[in-house]
FIKOLZA-1660 file (N, C-alpha, C; in steps of 0.1 Angstrom, whole numbers, plus 5000, padded with zeros to 4 digits):
% residues 132
   i   px   py   pz ch aa at
   1 6975 2772 8707  A  M  N
   1 6984 2765 8715  A  M CA
   1 6994 2754 8707  A  M  C
   2 7003 2751 8711  A  K  N
   2 7015 2745 8700  A  K CA
   2 7014 2730 8711  A  K  C
   3 7015 2719 8703  A  I  N
   3 7019 2706 8710  A  I CA
   3 7033 2702 8702  A  I  C
   4 7041 2696 8713  A  D  N
   4 7050 2691 8706  A  D CA
   4 7049 2677 8700  A  D  C
   5 7061 2674 8694  A  A  N
   5 7062 2661 8690  A  A CA
   5 7054 2648 8699  A  A  C
   6 7059 2649 8709  A  E  N
   6 7057 2639 8718  A  E CA
   6 7040 2637 8719  A  E  C
   7 7032 2648 8721  A  E  N
   7 7020 2651 8725  A  E CA
   7 7013 2647 8713  A  E  C
   8 7018 2654 8701  A  Y  N
   8 7012 2648 8692  A  Y CA
   8 7011 2634 8686  A  Y  C
   9 7022 2627 8686  A  S  N
   9 7023 2612 8689  A  S CA
   9 7013 2603 8694  A  S  C
  10 7012 2610 8708  A  E  N
  10 7004 2603 8719  A  E CA
  10 6991 2606 8713  A  E  C
  11 6985 2619 8709  A  A  N
  11 6972 2621 8704  A  A CA
  11 6970 2616 8692  A  A  C
  12 6979 2612 8681  A  Q  N
  12 6976 2606 8670  A  Q CA
  12 6973 2587 8674  A  Q  C
  13 6982 2584 8683  A  A  N
  13 6977 2572 8690  A  A CA
  13 6965 2569 8694  A  A  C
  14 6959 2578 8700  A  I  N
  14 6948 2580 8708  A  I CA
  14 6936 2577 8696  A  I  C
  15 6934 2589 8688  A  V  N
  15 6928 2587 8675  A  V CA
  15 6927 2575 8669  A  V  C
  16 6939 2570 8666  A  L  N
  16 6938 2559 8660  A  L CA
  16 6930 2546 8667  A  L  C
  17 6934 2547 8680  A  N  N
  17 6927 2537 8688  A  N CA
  17 6910 2538 8690  A  N  C
  18 6907 2550 8690  A  V  N
  18 6893 2553 8689  A  V CA
  18 6888 2547 8675  A  V  C
  19 6896 2550 8665  A  A  N
  19 6890 2545 8651  A  A CA
  19 6886 2528 8651  A  A  C
  20 6898 2523 8657  A  R  N
  20 6896 2509 8658  A  R CA
  20 6884 2505 8668  A  R  C
  21 6881 2510 8681  A  L  N
  21 6870 2509 8689  A  L CA
  21 6858 2511 8684  A  L  C
  22 6858 2523 8675  A  V  N
  22 6844 2526 8667  A  V CA
  22 6841 2519 8652  A  V  C
  23 6851 2516 8646  A  F  N
  23 6848 2508 8632  A  F CA
  23 6840 2498 8635  A  F  C
  24 6842 2485 8643  A  P  N
  24 6831 2475 8641  A  P CA
  24 6819 2474 8649  A  P  C
  25 6816 2488 8654  A  L  N
  25 6802 2486 8664  A  L CA
  25 6792 2490 8651  A  L  C
  26 6779 2480 8654  A  P  N
  26 6768 2483 8645  A  P CA
  26 6760 2496 8645  A  P  C
  27 6767 2508 8644  A  L  N
  27 6761 2520 8644  A  L CA
  27 6750 2521 8635  A  L  C
  28 6749 2519 8624  A  A  N
  28 6739 2517 8614  A  A CA
  28 6727 2513 8620  A  A  C
  29 6731 2501 8624  A  E  N
  29 6717 2493 8631  A  E CA
  29 6712 2498 8643  A  E  C
  30 6720 2503 8651  A  M  N
  30 6718 2510 8664  A  M CA
  30 6707 2522 8659  A  M  C
  31 6711 2530 8648  A  L  N
  31 6703 2543 8644  A  L CA
  31 6693 2538 8642  A  L  C
  32 6689 2528 8633  A  D  N
  32 6674 2521 8628  A  D CA
  32 6671 2519 8640  A  D  C
  33 6675 2510 8651  A  A  N
  33 6666 2507 8660  A  A CA
  33 6662 2520 8671  A  A  C
  34 6670 2530 8670  A  I  N
  34 6668 2542 8679  A  I CA
  34 6655 2547 8671  A  I  C
  35 6657 2547 8660  A  N  N
  35 6645 2555 8650  A  N CA
  35 6631 2544 8651  A  N  C
  36 6634 2532 8653  A  R  N
  36 6619 2524 8651  A  R CA
  36 6615 2529 8669  A  R  C
  37 6621 2527 8678  A  A  N
  37 6619 2530 8689  A  A CA
  37 6610 2547 8693  A  A  C
  38 6613 2555 8686  A  G  N
  38 6611 2568 8686  A  G CA
  38 6595 2568 8679  A  G  C
  39 6597 2557 8669  A  A  N
  39 6583 2558 8659  A  A CA
  39 6571 2552 8665  A  A  C
  40 6576 2540 8676  A  V  N
  40 6565 2534 8679  A  V CA
  40 6564 2535 8695  A  V  C
  41 6575 2541 8704  A  G  N
  41 6573 2546 8717  A  G CA
  41 6562 2554 8722  A  G  C
  42 6562 2563 8717  A  P  N
  42 6552 2572 8720  A  P CA
  42 6537 2567 8723  A  P  C
  43 6535 2553 8712  A  F  N
  43 6523 2548 8710  A  F CA
  43 6523 2537 8722  A  F  C
  44 6532 2528 8721  A  V  N
  44 6535 2518 8731  A  V CA
  44 6534 2520 8746  A  V  C
  45 6538 2531 8751  A  D  N
  45 6540 2535 8764  A  D CA
  45 6540 2548 8766  A  D  C
  46 6534 2560 8763  A  P  N
  46 6529 2575 8763  A  P CA
  46 6538 2581 8776  A  P  C
  47 6536 2576 8787  A  T  N
  47 6540 2577 8801  A  T CA
  47 6557 2576 8802  A  T  C
  48 6559 2562 8800  A  L  N
  48 6573 2560 8797  A  L CA
  48 6583 2567 8787  A  L  C
  49 6575 2570 8776  A  W  N
  49 6581 2577 8764  A  W CA
  49 6583 2594 8771  A  W  C
  50 6575 2600 8778  A  M  N
  50 6578 2613 8782  A  M CA
  50 6588 2611 8792  A  M  C
  51 6591 2602 8801  A  K  N
  51 6598 2602 8808  A  K CA
  51 6614 2597 8804  A  K  C
  52 6614 2591 8790  A  G  N
  52 6628 2586 8786  A  G CA
  52 6633 2590 8775  A  G  C
  53 6627 2598 8766  A  H  N
  53 6627 2599 8755  A  H CA
  53 6641 2611 8753  A  H  C
  54 6641 2618 8763  A  Q  N
  54 6656 2629 8761  A  Q CA
  54 6668 2620 8762  A  Q  C
  55 6665 2612 8771  A  Q  N
  55 6679 2602 8770  A  Q CA
  55 6682 2595 8757  A  Q  C
  56 6668 2591 8751  A  L  N
  56 6670 2585 8738  A  L CA
  56 6675 2594 8727  A  L  C
  57 6672 2606 8727  A  D  N
  57 6675 2615 8719  A  D CA
  57 6691 2618 8723  A  D  C
  58 6696 2621 8734  A  R  N
  58 6710 2620 8734  A  R CA
  58 6721 2612 8728  A  R  C
  59 6713 2599 8733  A  V  N
  59 6722 2585 8728  A  V CA
  59 6721 2587 8708  A  V  C
  60 6710 2592 8705  A  K  N
  60 6711 2592 8693  A  K CA
  60 6720 2603 8687  A  K  C
  61 6722 2612 8692  A  A  N
  61 6730 2625 8689  A  A CA
  61 6743 2619 8688  A  A  C
  62 6747 2612 8698  A  L  N
  62 6762 2605 8701  A  L CA
  62 6762 2595 8687  A  L  C
  63 6751 2587 8686  A  V  N
  63 6756 2578 8676  A  V CA
  63 6758 2581 8664  A  V  C
  64 6749 2591 8660  A  S  N
  64 6750 2597 8648  A  S CA
  64 6762 2604 8643  A  S  C
  65 6769 2609 8655  A  K  N
  65 6782 2613 8653  A  K CA
  65 6793 2604 8652  A  K  C
  66 6792 2594 8659  A  L  N
  66 6799 2584 8661  A  L CA
  66 6800 2574 8643  A  L  C
  67 6788 2576 8639  A  R  N
  67 6785 2570 8626  A  R CA
  67 6792 2577 8614  A  R  C
  68 6792 2590 8616  A  A  N
  68 6796 2600 8604  A  A CA
  68 6813 2597 8608  A  A  C
  69 6819 2595 8622  A  F  N
  69 6832 2594 8623  A  F CA
  69 6834 2577 8614  A  F  C
  70 6826 2568 8620  A  Q  N
  70 6829 2555 8616  A  Q CA
  70 6830 2558 8600  A  Q  C
  71 6819 2564 8592  A  L  N
  71 6822 2563 8578  A  L CA
  71 6832 2570 8571  A  L  C
  72 6839 2581 8581  A  E  N
  72 6851 2588 8577  A  E CA
  72 6862 2577 8577  A  E  C
  73 6862 2569 8588  A  V  N
  73 6874 2557 8589  A  V CA
  73 6871 2548 8574  A  V  C
  74 6862 2543 8571  A  E  N
  74 6857 2534 8564  A  E CA
  74 6863 2543 8548  A  E  C
  75 6864 2552 8546  A  E  N
  75 6863 2564 8533  A  E CA
  75 6880 2563 8534  A  E  C
  76 6886 2567 8544  A  Q  N
  76 6902 2568 8547  A  Q CA
  76 6904 2554 8545  A  Q  C
  77 6901 2541 8547  A  L  N
  77 6905 2529 8545  A  L CA
  77 6906 2527 8525  A  L  C
  78 6893 2531 8523  A  A  N
  78 6895 2527 8507  A  A CA
  78 6900 2537 8502  A  A  C
  79 6904 2548 8507  A  A  N
  79 6912 2556 8498  A  A CA
  79 6929 2554 8498  A  A  C
  80 6931 2545 8510  A  E  N
  80 6945 2543 8514  A  E CA
  80 6947 2530 8503  A  E  C
  81 6937 2520 8504  A  L  N
  81 6939 2510 8496  A  L CA
  81 6938 2510 8482  A  L  C
  82 6932 2522 8476  A  G  N
  82 6930 2526 8462  A  G CA
  82 6922 2514 8454  A  G  C
  83 6928 2508 8445  A  D  N
  83 6922 2499 8433  A  D CA
  83 6925 2484 8440  A  D  C
  84 6922 2485 8453  A  A  N
  84 6925 2468 8458  A  A CA
  84 6911 2467 8466  A  A  C
  85 6903 2466 8458  A  P  N
  85 6888 2462 8467  A  P CA
  85 6891 2449 8474  A  P  C
  86 6895 2435 8471  A  E  N
  86 6897 2421 8477  A  E CA
  86 6903 2430 8489  A  E  C
  87 6914 2436 8488  A  A  N
  87 6918 2438 8500  A  A CA
  87 6916 2445 8512  A  A  C
  88 6909 2459 8505  A  A  N
  88 6897 2468 8514  A  A CA
  88 6888 2456 8520  A  A  C
  89 6880 2448 8512  A  S  N
  89 6867 2437 8518  A  S CA
  89 6877 2429 8530  A  S  C
  90 6890 2424 8529  A  A  N
  90 6894 2415 8537  A  A CA
  90 6898 2425 8551  A  A  C
  91 6903 2436 8547  A  I  N
  91 6908 2444 8559  A  I CA
  91 6895 2451 8565  A  I  C
  92 6885 2452 8556  A  T  N
  92 6870 2457 8564  A  T CA
  92 6863 2446 8573  A  T  C
  93 6867 2433 8566  A  D  N
  93 6858 2422 8574  A  D CA
  93 6866 2422 8588  A  D  C
  94 6882 2421 8586  A  Q  N
  94 6890 2418 8599  A  Q CA
  94 6884 2429 8611  A  Q  C
  95 6883 2442 8607  A  L  N
  95 6881 2451 8617  A  L CA
  95 6870 2453 8625  A  L  C
  96 6858 2445 8616  A  R  N
  96 6848 2444 8619  A  R CA
  96 6844 2432 8630  A  R  C
  97 6855 2421 8631  A  Q  N
  97 6853 2409 8637  A  Q CA
  97 6856 2413 8653  A  Q  C
  98 6847 2406 8661  A  R  N
  98 6848 2412 8674  A  R CA
  98 6848 2398 8681  A  R  C
  99 6857 2399 8692  A  E  N
  99 6860 2387 8697  A  E CA
  99 6846 2387 8708  A  E  C
 100 6844 2372 8712  A  P  N
 100 6828 2372 8721  A  P CA
 100 6834 2379 8734  A  P  C
 101 6823 2385 8739  A  E  N
 101 6824 2392 8751  A  E CA
 101 6818 2381 8763  A  E  C
 102 6824 2373 8766  A  G  N
 102 6819 2363 8776  A  G CA
 102 6807 2356 8775  A  G  C
 103 6799 2348 8784  A  P  N
 103 6790 2345 8783  A  P CA
 103 6776 2351 8778  A  P  C
 104 6772 2344 8769  A  G  N
 104 6756 2351 8765  A  G CA
 104 6752 2343 8756  A  G  C
 105 6741 2347 8749  A  I  N
 105 6735 2342 8736  A  I CA
 105 6738 2354 8725  A  I  C
 106 6742 2347 8711  A  V  N
 106 6740 2358 8702  A  V CA
 106 6729 2354 8693  A  V  C
 107 6724 2367 8689  A  C  N
 107 6715 2366 8674  A  C CA
 107 6720 2361 8665  A  C  C
 108 6712 2348 8658  A  P  N
 108 6718 2345 8646  A  P CA
 108 6716 2354 8635  A  P  C
 109 6709 2365 8636  A  D  N
 109 6703 2371 8621  A  D CA
 109 6713 2383 8622  A  D  C
 110 6718 2391 8636  A  C  N
 110 6722 2404 8634  A  C CA
 110 6734 2406 8643  A  C  C
 111 6739 2393 8654  A  G  N
 111 6751 2390 8657  A  G CA
 111 6752 2397 8671  A  G  C
 112 6740 2405 8678  A  V  N
 112 6740 2413 8686  A  V CA
 112 6741 2404 8700  A  V  C
 113 6751 2404 8709  A  R  N
 113 6751 2396 8724  A  R CA
 113 6744 2400 8733  A  R  C
 114 6734 2389 8737  A  F  N
 114 6730 2395 8750  A  F CA
 114 6737 2386 8762  A  F  C
 115 6738 2392 8773  A  R  N
 115 6741 2386 8786  A  R CA
 115 6730 2377 8790  A  R  C
 116 6736 2365 8797  A  E  N
 116 6724 2354 8802  A  E CA
 116 6713 2361 8810  A  E  C
 117 6703 2354 8806  A  G  N
 117 6690 2362 8813  A  G CA
 117 6681 2370 8804  A  G  C
 118 6689 2375 8792  A  K  N
 118 6681 2383 8785  A  K CA
 118 6672 2376 8775  A  K  C
 119 6663 2382 8772  A  D  N
 119 6654 2378 8762  A  D CA
 119 6659 2377 8748  A  D  C
 120 6663 2369 8738  A  L  N
 120 6670 2371 8725  A  L CA
 120 6660 2377 8715  A  L  C
 121 6651 2374 8717  A  F  N
 121 6637 2376 8707  A  F CA
 121 6628 2390 8710  A  F  C
 122 6633 2399 8719  A  S  N
 122 6627 2409 8723  A  S CA
 122 6637 2421 8719  A  S  C
 123 6647 2421 8711  A  H  N
 123 6655 2429 8709  A  H CA
 123 6649 2437 8695  A  H  C
 124 6659 2449 8691  A  A  N
 124 6656 2454 8679  A  A CA
 124 6652 2449 8665  A  A  C
 125 6660 2435 8664  A  C  N
 125 6666 2427 8654  A  C CA
 125 6650 2419 8651  A  C  C
 126 6641 2419 8661  A  Q  N
 126 6628 2413 8659  A  Q CA
 126 6629 2398 8654  A  Q  C
 127 6640 2392 8657  A  T  N
 127 6639 2378 8652  A  T CA
 127 6631 2370 8663  A  T  C
 128 6627 2358 8657  A  G  N
 128 6619 2351 8668  A  G CA
 128 6615 2339 8659  A  G  C
 129 6611 2327 8671  A  P  N
 129 6604 2318 8663  A  P CA
 129 6594 2317 8652  A  P  C
 130 6589 2331 8654  A  D  N
 130 6575 2330 8645  A  D CA
 130 6581 2338 8634  A  D  C
 131 6591 2342 8631  A  D  N
 131 6599 2350 8619  A  D CA
 131 6599 2341 8607  A  D  C
 132 6602 2327 8613  A  A  N
 132 6609 2317 8603  A  A CA
 132 6599 2316 8595  A  A  C
% end
């Protein structure tokens, strides 16, 4: 199937927008949290684990693919910027910055934002007053 120039341009714009959306996500950290959940979940609550681990496996598969895409975007940026590591670092920092998403609490260690009412100290980062 051939596409015309307009369809190609639209598809390219969408691909670039997807890259912009995926690039700042903490996907490596998500994979770490999923792996930790997979390691301890069967011991913490075997019944719940049996009911829900398939969904976690599907999320892990998707996040793994997105992480590979994210790494490719980083590689493309590095290749495009060549011998300008400070420029690459500045662009990477800029792409990773996210605007706050409404009211909530932000973990000071990992930057995860929680909606109001969520327990900051029960997330995968495992930070809390006892960790200081």
